[in-house]
N, C-alpha and C positions, 0 to 999 in steps of 0.2 A: 954604601948607603949611610946616609947620615940621619941621625935621629934628631929630630927637632925637639927642642926643650918645651916648647909650648904644647906639643902633642902629648907629652908625658904628663904634664900637669892637668890636662883635660880628662885623663883617664879616671880619676876618682869621681867625676861627675856621672859617669855611666855606671855606677855601681848598682848592685842588686840589693833592694831593701825588701826583706821577707815580710815584714809587718805591713808594708804598703801593698804588697801583692795580696796578702790575706784579707786586708780590709777591702781591697778592690773586688776580690772574689766574693766576699760577704755581701758587699753592695750589689754586685751582679746577681747573686742568688736572691737577695731580698727584692731587687727590681724584677727579676724573673717571676717570683711568687706573686708580687703585686700585679704585674701585667697579666699573668696567667689568671689570677682570680678576678680582677676587675675589667680586663679587656678580652682575653681569649674565651672565658666561659660565657659572658654575655653575647659575644659575637658568635660563638659556637651555638648558643641557644637560638639566636636569631637565624643562623644558617640552618639549623635543624628544623626550626619552625617553617622556614621558607621551603626547605626540602620536603617536609611533610605536606605543606600546602600544594607544592608542585606535584607530588605523588598523588595527592587527592584529586587534583585537576586532571592528571593523566588517567587516573582510575575512572573519574567521571566521564572523560572523553572516550575512554575505551568502552565504558558501559553505554554511553550514548551511541557509539558506533555499533555495538552489539544490538542495541534496541533498533537502530536504523536498519541493520541487516535483517533482524527479525521482522520488522515492519515491511521491508522490501519483499521478503519471502512470503509474508501473509498477503501482501498486495499482489504479488505474482500469482499466488494460489487463487486469490479471488478473481483475478483477471482470467485465469485459465478456466475457473468455474463459470464466469460470466460468458466466456467464449463458448464453452460447452453448452451452456443454457441457450445462448443465441443460436448455436447450430441446431439444438434440439427444437427450438421454436420454429426456426426456418424449415427444418425437416417436417415438423408437424403441419406447418402451413402448406407446404408443398403437397403433403399427403392428403390434407383436408381439401385442397384445391382439386387434386386428382379425383378424390371421392365425389366432390361436388360436381365436377365435370362429367364423371361417369353417371351420376344420378340424373343430371340434366339430359345427357344423351339418352339414357334409358327412358326417361320420361318423354322425351321428344319421339323416340321410337314407338313407345306405347301410344302416344297421341296420334302419330302417323298411321300406326296399325289400326287404331280406332277410327280415324278418318277414312282409311281405305275400306274397312269393314262397313262403316256407315254408308259410304258411297256405293259399295257393292249391294248392300241391302236396299238402298234407294233405287239402284238400277233394277234389282229384282222386282221391287214393288212397282216401278214404272213399267217394267215388262209385263207384269201380271195385269196392271191396269190397261196397258195397250192391248194385251191379249183379250181381256174382258170386253174392251171396246170393239175390237175386231170381231169377237164372237157375237156381240150384239148386232153389229152391222151385218154380219153373215146370217144371223138369224133372220133379220129383217129382209135381206136379199133372198135368202133361201125360201122364206115364207112366200114372198112375192113370186118367186120363180115357181115354187111348187103350186101355188094357186093358179098361176097361169098355165102350168103344164097340166094340171089335173082339171082345171076349169071349174073347180068347185072350192068351197070353203072346207078346211080341215079342222077337226076339233083339237083341243088343247093337248090331249095325251098323244095323239098322232104327231102333232106339231113338235112336241118336246122330244119324242123318240127320233124323229128325223134330224133335229138339231143336234142331239147327242151323238148320233152316229156320224154326222158330218164333222163335228168337232173332233171326234176320236180319229177320224181319218186324217184331218188336218194335223192333229197332234202327233200321229204316227209318222206322217210325212215330214213334219218339221223336226222331230227328234232324230230321224234318220239322216237329215241334211246337216244338223249341227254336229 
């Protein structure tokens, strides 16, 4: 191996200068302190403020979510209450309708019974009127018959006694046939 002369002469150029290194380190330290003070701290403040703002927004969003869940629960509870109230109203309406229909049916039955009782009473009155009319006719016929049979005029008391006995006989015979 041969050593080149030019290579040896270049070696002193690569020498280490301690003062140059110390000045560079001091410059680096001063630059670090300046960057830290004027750049890192303001940037860190901005980042911290931004972080606080984001945390505040997250907290507000979480609170809004909690409020929404509470509103949803309250709404669900109100809906359940409204459904229960609607069911109660429907049940009461059905119950009232049943009571009304029962009252109407009872009233109709009472009216029907009243009509039947009235018709029966009218039938009894008509029967009594018919019986009275028949009695009058029978009285007239029996009087004529009795006059013809006896050939004389009978007085009022005899006449009434004959009619009563005849009617009683008719009443006994009609009661026995019914």
